[in-house]
N, C-alpha and C positions, 0 to 999 in steps of 0.2 A: 616592481618588486619580485624577487625570486619566490616561487611558491614550491612546496614539497608535497607529494603523496607518499603512500606507504604501502609496501607488500610485508607479509609477516611469515615469520618461522617460529620455531621452538627453541628456546634455551633451557638451561636448567630451572630458570624461574618461571618458565611458561611461555607464552607467545612473545616473539620478538618482531621488530618491524624495521624495514629498510627504506629510506627516503628515495623517491624519484623526483625528477626535477620538475615535472608537470604531470597533468592527469593523463594527457595522452600517451606518456611514456611507460604507464602501467602495463605489465605483461598482458597479453591477450588471455582470454579464459574468463571474461565476464559472464555473468549469466543473469541478465534483467528478468525476473520472474514475471510471467505473463499477467499477473495481477495488475502491474501498471498499466499492461495492455488491456487487460479484461476489465479493467475498472479504472480517484483521489477524492478563532478558534482557540480556541484557546484552552489547553488542557490543564489550566489552572482550575477548572471548574469540573464537576462530576456531571455525569449524564443524568438526563431527567426522563420521567415517564409517567403516565397516568397509572401504571400498576405499581402500587406501593409495596408489593412484596418483591419487586426487583429493582426499583429505582428510587432515589432520593432527590427531593428539590435541590436545585443548585443555582449558583449566580448566573448559570448559562441562561436560564429563563428570563432573568431580570435584563441582561444584555441584549437579547433578542426583542423583549417587549419594549425596552427603551428604544431601540432603533426603529421598531414598527410605529411607536407612539409619535416620536419625531416627524415621521413621514405622515401618519395620520392627522397631526395637528396641522402641518402644512397644507395637506390637500383640503381640509375642512375649513380653512381660513381662506381659501382661494374661490373666487367666483367660478361659475361654470364655464365661462368664456377665457379664463385665464390659460396661459400655455401649460404644457406638461412640466415636470421638474427639469431644471436645466442639469442638474448633477446626474451622470449616467447611472451611478449606482442607485440613487433613489428612482430614477426613472425605471430601471429594471425591476425594482421591488414594487413599483407602483403598477407595473404589468402583471406581476404575480399575484398582487393583491386584487386587481381586477378580476383575473381569472377565478381566483379562489371564491369570490363572492358572485361569481356568475354574471358580471356585468360585462357581457360579451362585446357590445357595441363599444364601450370605453376601452375594453382591452384590445380591440382591433385598431383604434385610434392611437393608443400608447404605442402598440407594436409598430406601427407604420412610422411614428416619430422616431422610435429607438432604431429602426434599421438604418436611418441615415447617420447615426451616431457610432455605429460598430464597425469594425474592420479586422480581419485576420491578420493585417499587417500593421495594426496601430498600437497603441499603448495597451499595457496588459488588461485594464478592465474593458477596453473596447475589443480586444481579441476574445477574451472569455465572454463578453456580453453577445457576440456573434453567435457562439454556441448555445449559450442560454436561451436565446430568443428562440432557436430552432426547437429547443426542449419545451418551451412554453407553447408554441404553435402545435407541436405534436401532441402535447397533453390536452389541448383544446379540442383538437380534431379526434382525440382518442386513438392516435396513431403511433403513440410512443413505442410500444412493443414492436410495431411493423417497421419502424425506422431503425430501432436498435437492431434487429434482425437483418435489415438491409445494409446497415454499417457493417455488420459482421460478414455479410456476403460480399462486400465489396472491399475486403481487406486486401492490402498490397500483397504481391507473391512473398513467399517465405524469405528470400534474400533481402527485399526491400524491408520487410518487417523487421527483421535482424538488424538491419542497418539503422532503423529509426529507433530501436531499443537500445543499440550502441551509442548512438547519438546522445540519447537522455542519459545514459550512463555517464557519459563524459561531460554533459553540460552542468549537471547538478549532482550533489552527493548522496541522494536518497537511496540509490541501490547499493552503493558501497557501504552506506552506513547499515543496511539490512543484512549484508554479508558478514561485515566484521562484527557486528553484535551477535549474530547467531553463531558463527564459527568461534568467537572468542568464548561464549558460554559453553559451547560443547567442549572445546579444547581443555577448559578448566574443570568441568565436570568429570571428563572421561581421563584425565592425565595419569591416573595410576592404574588403568586397566589395559590389558593385552588384547582383549576381544571387545570391538565396538560395532554397534549395529545403529545405523542411522536410518530414520524413516522420514522421507521428505515428501510433505504432502503437495507438493508443486515442484517436480523435478526439472521441468523446462529443458534447458540446454544441458544441465548436469554440470557445467564448468564451475559453478559457485564453489564446489568441493575441491577443486584443484589446489588452492592454496592450503587448505586445511590438511588435505592428504601429504602435501610436501612437508607441511610442519609436522605432522604426525611421523613421518618417515624419517626426519632428523631428530626425533625425540631421544634424549639420553636413555640408554638402557635397550635400545632397539625399537624397531617399528611394531605397532600393534597390528592385528589382523582386523580389516574393516570391511563390513557388509553394508551396502547401500540399497535401501529399498526405495524405489521411485514411483510415486503416483503421478500418473500422466494426466494431462488435459488437452482438449482439442485444439486450442490455440498454440500451445506449446508444440504440438506435434506438427501443425501447420508450419510454424516458424522454423522448425528443424528440417522440414521437407522429407523425413523419414520417421519410421517407427522407433521404438524403444530399443531395438537391436543395436541402432546406431550409438545409443549412449553406452551399451555393454561394450562396443569396440572401443570407444573413447575411455572408458575406465580401464581397460585392458591395456592400452597405451600409457595411461598414467601410472598403472601398477608396475609396469616394466621400467619405465623411465625414473621413477623415484625408489624403485627397490622395495615396494610395499605391498603386501597381499590385499587386493581389493576384489571383492565379489559384488556383483550388481544383480539384484532381483526387480523386474519390472512389475509393476501393477497397471494393467491397461486403463485408459481414459474413463474415469468413473467420477461420479459425484463424490466428495470426501465423506458424506454421511453414509455412503453405501460401502465404505471400506470395512471389512470385518477382521477380527483377530486372526481368523484362519487364513486370510490372504497375505499375512506379513511374516509368517514363519519365525515366530519368537522362539529364541534358543536358550536354555539355561546357561548362566556363566557369562552372558554378554551385558556389557553396559550400554543401556538402550538410550539413544537421543532421538527425539521426535522434533521436526522442524514445520512450523506453519509461517511461511513467508508471504505476507501480505495476501492472504488466502482465506483465512477462516471467516472473513466477514461475508463470503459468498454463500456460506451454509446458513439456511434459514433458522429462524429461532422461534419462540413461542407466538410471536405476534403474526407470523405467517402459517405456521404449521402447528396444530395443537400437540403433536408429537415432540416438539422441540428438537429438531435434529441438531441444532447446534450445541446445546448442552449434552445432548446424547453422545455426541461425538467426542467431547471432552471426558466423558465418564468412561466410555471405551478406551481411550488413550490411558487414562489413569489406572484402568485395569490391567495394563500392559506392565506396571511397575517402572516406568522410565527414570533413568538417572537424571535426565533434563529434558524439559520441553521448552522449545525456544518460540516466542510469539512476537512478530513484528507487524504492525497494522497502521493504516492511516488514522491520524487523530482526529477523527470528525464524528460528529452526533448527527446521523443521517437515518439510523435504522427505524426507530419508531416515531420519529418527529412528523407532526402534521405538515401538510404541504407548504405553507407559507413560511414558517420557521425553517423548515428543511431547505427552502430555496435560499433564505438569507444565510444560513449556515454555508451551504454549497458555494454561494457567491463570495463569502468572506474567505473560505478555505482556498478555492482555486484562484482568487485574485492574488493571495500570497505566493501560490505555487508558480503562476504566471509571472509574477514580478521576479522571482528568483530565476526564471529561465532567461530573463533579459540580461543576467550578469554574464552568462556564458555564450550569448550569441547576439549578433546586432539585430535590430527590431525587424528589419526586412529579410532576415535570414530564412532561406527556403528549409534549412535543416531544422530551425526551430519550429516553423510553421508545420513541417511533417510530424514533429514530435507531438506537438499539441493536437494536431488533426487525428493522428493514428494511435496515439497512446493515451490521450486523455479525454478527447471531446466525446467519444462514445460513453464513457462513465457519466460525464456531465448530463447527457441527454437521458440515460437511464435513471439517474437519481430524480430528476425533474419531471420527466414524462411519464414514467411508469409506476404501477401500483401493485400490491399482491405479490404473486409468485413471479410476475414479470420483473419487478424491481429486484435485482440481484445484487446492486451495490448497497449494502447495508453495514455501514461502518459504525463503530462504537468507540467511546473514548476508553482510555486505559482504566479509568476507575471502574467502569462497567465490566471490561474484561477481568480485571481483578476479582471482582465479585463473582463472576462466572466460574473462574478457575478455582476459587477457594470454596464454592459450593460443590465442585465436582471432587472435592478433597485434596486439591493440590496445595503445596506450601511455595512461597516465593524465593527464589534463589537471589543472592546479592551478585550483582554484576561486577565485573573486575574493574577496579578503579583504574588499573594500568590500561586496560582496553579503553576505557572512557577518555584518558587522557591523550591516548593515541588518535581516536575519533575527533576529539577537539583540534588536533594537529591537522587533521584531514580536512576539517571544515575551513581552517584558514587558507587552504589551497584555493577556495573558491571566493568567499566573500566575508568581510567582518560582519555582514549582516546575518550569517548563520550561527547558532548557538546550540549548545547542549545542556538541557535542563534535566537534573536528577530529582525524580519525585516519585513517592511510593514505590520504591525499590526498583523503579525502571528508568530508562532513558528516554528523553523526548528531543528530537531534532526539531529546532525552530528556525522560522525564517523571521527576523525582526521580533515582534511580539507574538507571532502566531505559531503555535505548536503544530507540526504537519505530520511526524512520523513517530510512533512509539515502539520501544523494544523492552521485552521483560523475559525472565527465566523461571521456570517452575519445576518441582519435582514432587 
């Protein structure tokens, strides 16, 4: 069956899209954010927490408790000499439960049994299980942070890393969804402005903005002046193989090619919460757009730091009076969840993601193995093995992000129905199992019944 993907420009009505025959024919200039490298259910549910001031009880608790109750009942009904669960998912949960209850002898027995059931070349649950077992063992040995740092130290060289990220960009629609949702919201919010300032809190390779700049250059009535302030991060710099000066040169080439004035202002690698207004050169008369692409969950909240840097960053951004703020995040509840529910949530989330990767690559594909190992596995280990400040992968559901933004004084922007329809067409390029769910003013990208990525816009 012939498939089509899209690139977009601007017409008098707004964004327009051009079909391409397949994902690989999309023009170069992808920019997978390092969040997928730095870090990945169902969002029909709201996030939960023991802090009633921040969280509300939701069906998510019932879902996890039901799964754990089934496993507990099965284990209690068995004799001590009965074999471990035959279902790999239940076996992995049994390993996590034994560790959470400090039953270390039982844990070691279950892990030994599970190791014979997992494989990085097997079915999705077998591949994911291999990485989750490593996370469990690291947690037992209290070496999660050391393993996480070791994985960072043994990253592939910059060119290989870019190759793996590009492969992921082609295998699944998650990154294209990220760019199309953010760029569409910014184009809509700034369509009547002649001076635009974009602050990107994870500039990465910078090429995410190529299609938007081309679209703005073709805008009826003439191209606006665009300033881009890019906040760097260590992994993006590593992948580029160069500092932010390289991005300045790239934007200069784009400016010349599309005949649009583009200025680039770099902000060296910092934690997002350390960025201040004074670093951003805010100017009167500019339409300000702020982009958080799969990045904001790395900023710790009140459960890690009493100063609550996550909400503090949002309040700082609100003080800039932005025309639009775009947020794209993994739709998963791992921030404040206790270890065992967090393990179950991670297992379910990544099982869906690993299943979706099978659509674009054969099971034994080296390219798929590289993507899972270098773009996803480190995040899995961090969620399972680390705690406190060492656990940097702290995802929240759209409902919780919505609460945070509203508490910071933001109002939600409606996302373009036209852009939503184009994204639905993009998803058909990949598989009938992808879908787009519109909920609470945002968009949720789902694999089968599991929501994986959320997008929303605020002002």
